[in-house]
N, C-alpha and C positions, 0 to 999 in steps of 0.2 A: 242353689235356682232351680228353678222349676222348670220342666220340658212344656206343661202344657197335656192337655186331658193323651191319653194314649191310645191307644187303634180300639180298642174293645170299648173306651165312653165312649167317641166317636161316633165310628158304626153305632152303634146302636141308638144316637138322636144322629143321625145320618137313615135309618130306617123307621125312629121319628114320625119324624120331616115327610121324611117319602109317600109314607103311608095315610098321616095327617091329607096334606096337599092331595091327594086321589080317592078322599075319599071315606076310608074305612083307617079310624084313628084304629090303634092294634093296641096293647100290654103290655113288655117283658118283662114276665114274672120271677124266670129264670132264665140265665145266661151260665158263661162259661166256655173257655179256655186252657186249648196247650200251645207251647211252642212249637213251632216247627219250623222247617228248616231245608234245606237241599241245595247240592252246589253252588249255586247259582246265588240263591237268593234266602232271605231269612223273613220271617215270620211268623201265621198266629191260626190259628185253623177254632173258629168260633163256633158253638154250636149255643142256643137259645129258641126259644121257646117267648109262642107268641098267642096273645089272645087276644079277642077278638070276635064283635058280632056276626055271624054268620051273615052276608052279602055278596049281591057277583059284584059291587065295588069290587072287595076284600077276592075274591079267583081271580078280578083283573088284575089287581096290583103279583096280585100270588106269579101270575102267568109273564109281565114282564118285569120280574124280584133281576132271572137272572143275565139280565140283560139290560138292566139298572145301573141310574153313577154314582159312583159315591163322593164324596170330595173329599176324604180326609191326605189335613196336612203329614206327611209326612210316609206314610202307608197310598199305599191302592187294593182297591178289594180286587183277587186277580179272580173270586169265581164264586159264583152261589146257586146254593141245589136247597129245594126247598123237599127236600128230608118223608116227611108226612102231612094232610090237614086233617085230622078228627073234628066231626060234629054231632053236634048236639043240641040238638032240639035250635032256640039261639046263636048256639054258643061254637067258636074253633081256636081249636086250639089246632099252629102250626107250630115245626118242627124244619128253622134254618141249621140248615151248614155251609159259614163262610170264612174264605181263604183270603189272609189281612196279606200283605209282603209291605215291608219294609222298599219308601225311593232309597234308592243312593245319591 
């Protein structure tokens, strides 16, 4: 029996939808995650590479991303960090780190 999409899939879908709604569609050419746990929480640390046209809309979306809300069934986004933004011509490559925790 399937439990539905995992946190990584839900996070990817949420990021793509959020960027589209902000007027700066992105692609996610690379993504990886590792299990993460503390004394009270279980979850995952996600590293994602985003590719997008460089634009003021992208800059505004990235600025607001750490405060953005994402609906991930069974998981919460605990932290979003824009690790780096590399611009070359009209293209931008963004490295994101996201921490998700499982809801209990």
